[in-house]
C-alpha positions in Angstrom: 0.0 0.0 0.0 1.1 3.5 -0.8 -1.3 5.8 1.0 -1.2 9.4 -0.3 -3.4 12.4 0.7 -4.2 14.6 -2.2 -5.8 18.1 -2.2 -9.2 18.2 -3.7 -9.0 20.1 -7.0 -11.1 20.4 -10.2 -9.2 17.3 -11.5 -10.4 15.0 -8.8 -13.5 16.5 -7.1 -15.8 14.3 -9.3 -14.2 11.1 -8.3 -14.1 12.0 -4.6 -17.7 13.1 -4.6 -18.7 10.0 -6.5 -17.5 7.7 -3.7 -19.8 6.2 -1.1 -20.3 3.8 1.7 -22.6 0.8 2.0 -26.3 1.7 2.7 -26.2 0.6 6.3 -23.2 3.0 6.9 -24.8 6.1 5.5 -26.1 7.3 8.9 -22.5 7.1 10.3 -20.7 9.5 7.9 -21.8 12.5 5.9 -21.4 12.3 2.1 -18.1 13.6 0.6 -20.1 16.3 -1.2 -21.6 17.6 2.0 -18.2 17.4 3.7 -16.6 19.5 1.0 -19.4 22.1 1.3 -18.9 22.1 5.0 -15.1 22.5 4.6 -15.6 25.4 2.2 -18.0 27.2 4.6 -15.8 26.7 7.6 -12.7 27.9 5.8 -14.7 31.0 4.7 -15.6 31.6 8.4 -11.9 31.5 9.3 -11.6 28.0 10.7 -8.8 25.6 9.8 -10.1 22.6 7.8 -8.2 20.4 5.4 -10.1 17.9 3.2 -8.1 15.3 1.2 -8.7 12.6 -1.2 -7.2 9.3 0.0 -5.3 7.4 -2.7 -3.5 4.1 -2.8 -0.8 5.3 -5.3 -3.0 6.8 -8.0 -6.2 4.9 -7.1 -8.8 7.0 -5.2 -10.0 5.0 -2.2 -11.5 7.4 0.2 -11.8 10.8 1.8 -10.5 12.4 5.0 -11.1 15.8 6.6 -9.0 17.2 9.4 -9.8 20.4 11.4 -8.3 22.3 14.3 -9.8 24.1 17.3 -13.3 24.9 18.3 -16.0 26.0 15.9 -19.0 27.9 17.3 -20.8 24.7 17.8 -22.4 24.0 21.2 -22.0 20.2 20.7 -18.3 20.4 20.6 -16.5 18.7 23.5 -13.9 20.6 25.7 -11.1 18.7 24.0 -11.8 20.5 20.8 -10.1 23.6 22.1 -6.5 23.8 20.7 -6.5 20.3 19.2 -7.0 18.6 15.9 -10.1 16.7 14.9 -10.3 13.8 12.5 -13.6 15.2 11.3 -14.4 12.8 8.5 -12.9 9.5 7.4 -14.6 7.4 4.7 -13.2 4.5 2.7 -15.2 3.8 -0.4 -17.3 0.6 -0.2 -15.2 -1.0 -2.9 -12.0 -0.7 -0.8 -13.4 -1.5 2.7 -12.1 -4.6 4.4 -8.8 -4.5 2.6 -6.6 -3.3 5.5 -6.6 0.4 4.7 -7.7 1.8 8.1 -4.4 1.6 9.9 -2.2 3.0 7.1 -4.7 5.8 6.6 -4.7 6.7 10.3 -0.9 6.6 10.3 -0.8 9.0 7.4 -3.3 11.3 9.2 -1.1 11.3 12.4 1.9 12.1 10.2 0.1 15.0 8.7 -1.2 16.4 12.0 2.3 16.1 13.5 3.4 18.7 10.9 1.1 21.0 13.0 -0.3 22.9 10.0 -2.6 25.0 12.2 -0.6 25.0 15.4 0.7 22.8 18.2 -1.7 20.4 19.9 -1.8 17.6 22.5 -4.1 15.3 20.7 -6.3 14.4 17.7 -10.0 13.8 18.7 -12.9 12.2 16.8 -16.4 11.1 17.6 -18.6 8.3 16.6 -22.1 7.0 17.3 -22.3 4.2 19.9 -23.9 2.0 17.3 -20.9 2.3 15.0 -19.1 -0.6 16.7 -16.8 -1.3 13.7 -15.4 2.2 13.7 -15.0 2.2 17.5 -13.0 -1.0 17.2 -10.7 0.3 14.5 -10.0 3.6 16.4 -9.4 1.7 19.7 -7.0 -0.7 18.0 -5.1 2.2 16.5 -4.7 3.9 19.9 -7.7 6.3 20.3 -9.1 6.2 23.8 -12.5 7.3 24.9 -12.2 10.3 27.3 -15.7 10.4 28.8 -16.7 13.5 26.7 -19.5 13.6 24.2 -20.0 15.5 21.0 -23.7 15.8 20.9 -24.8 12.2 21.0 -21.5 10.8 19.8 -18.7 9.3 21.9 -15.4 11.2 21.9 -12.1 9.4 21.6 -8.6 11.0 21.6 -5.1 10.0 20.2 -2.2 11.4 22.2 0.3 13.3 20.1 2.8 14.0 22.9 
């Protein structure tokens, strides 16, 4: 595997927006199209957000979006302040179950450790309690639930220190 994060440009926006998950997963992750619209709006409001297409070499396999700091969202947990968020991660249904999760998370940690928006102690993310598969993947990688919630979602953190 050769995991590469690529900026979303006119040349690849169609293939990124054309990706999707299985029907039973659609309640767990926003579409890539919505995520890109959200990233655009957040960046226009002055927040740091970086969406990427995920590739295995030159093959598009997914989408990831990383942010930093607190938005003006009342559902955000305290850990959001001054830390990175793994805001979105989706692997296209054609590439799920092929061992991509760990190398993608490793690449995400590598990117965050360049501290593109400033220093931080951790990366945080959230998931619905019903999303047992995602919970297991994140736990195996080293994310730990910290007792906080983001709305109705469980918060887990990955220590960068």
